[in-house]
C-alpha positions in Angstrom: 110.6 48.3 -112.2 109.8 50.8 -115.1 110.3 53.8 -112.5 113.7 52.3 -111.0 114.8 52.0 -114.6 114.2 55.4 -115.2 115.6 57.0 -112.6 118.9 54.9 -113.0 118.7 55.6 -116.8 118.6 59.5 -115.7 120.9 58.9 -113.3 123.6 57.3 -115.9 123.0 60.4 -118.9 123.5 62.6 -116.5 126.6 61.6 -114.9 128.1 60.3 -118.1 126.5 62.5 -120.6 125.3 59.9 -122.2 123.0 60.1 -125.0 121.8 57.0 -125.0 121.4 56.8 -121.4 119.1 59.7 -121.8 117.3 58.3 -124.6 116.3 55.1 -122.8 115.2 57.2 -119.1 112.7 59.4 -122.3 112.1 55.6 -123.4 111.2 54.2 -119.5 108.7 57.5 -118.5 106.9 56.5 -121.7 106.7 52.6 -120.5 105.3 54.2 -117.1 102.1 56.3 -118.7 101.5 52.9 -120.5 101.7 50.8 -117.4 100.0 53.1 -115.2 97.4 54.1 -118.0 96.7 50.5 -119.2 94.1 49.8 -116.4 92.4 53.3 -115.7 91.9 54.2 -119.7 88.8 52.9 -119.8 86.5 54.4 -122.0 87.8 57.6 -122.0 91.7 57.0 -123.5 91.7 54.1 -125.9 94.6 51.4 -125.2 95.0 51.4 -128.6 95.3 55.0 -129.4 98.1 55.2 -126.6 99.9 52.4 -128.2 99.6 54.8 -131.1 100.9 57.6 -129.6 103.7 55.4 -127.5 104.6 54.7 -130.9 104.9 57.9 -132.3 107.0 59.7 -129.7 109.5 57.0 -129.6 109.7 57.3 -133.7 110.3 61.7 -132.9 112.6 60.5 -130.7 115.1 58.2 -132.9 114.8 61.1 -135.3 116.2 63.9 -132.8 118.5 61.0 -131.6 120.7 60.2 -134.7 119.8 64.3 -136.3 122.8 66.0 -137.8 123.9 69.3 -137.1 123.3 70.3 -140.1 119.8 70.2 -140.6 118.7 70.1 -136.3 117.1 73.0 -136.2 114.8 71.4 -139.2 114.3 68.2 -137.9 113.9 70.3 -134.2 111.0 71.7 -136.0 109.4 69.1 -138.0 108.6 67.2 -135.1 107.8 69.5 -132.4 104.7 70.7 -135.2 103.9 67.1 -135.5 104.4 65.7 -132.2 101.9 68.6 -130.9 99.4 68.1 -134.2 99.2 63.9 -133.1 99.3 64.6 -129.7 96.2 66.4 -129.4 93.6 63.5 -129.2 96.1 61.4 -126.3 96.2 65.2 -124.1 92.2 65.8 -124.1 91.9 62.2 -123.3 94.8 62.8 -120.3 92.8 65.7 -119.1 89.1 63.9 -119.1 90.9 61.0 -116.7 92.5 63.4 -114.8 89.2 65.5 -113.9 87.4 62.3 -113.3 90.1 60.9 -110.9 90.1 63.8 -108.7 
């Protein structure tokens, strides 16, 4: 269901040049990730950590979506550096998960 919602939002965002639809597509894609990893994370990636990561990504997306032109570059850099720093534990856990399943 989430994959279908994400695909529809992507197409609507592309067709209508809608920022809100593109934002919705990203949120749906994050939901797909959450559902996928819910049963497979186990001891490699704690569910609480994934929930925290999801909330951080939504926070960053909201900040980018509401940026004004005057502070756009500063906001982009801040969000980029923060998301790299906060995302490393999540990415390391996902890398371990992929090694085990591959």
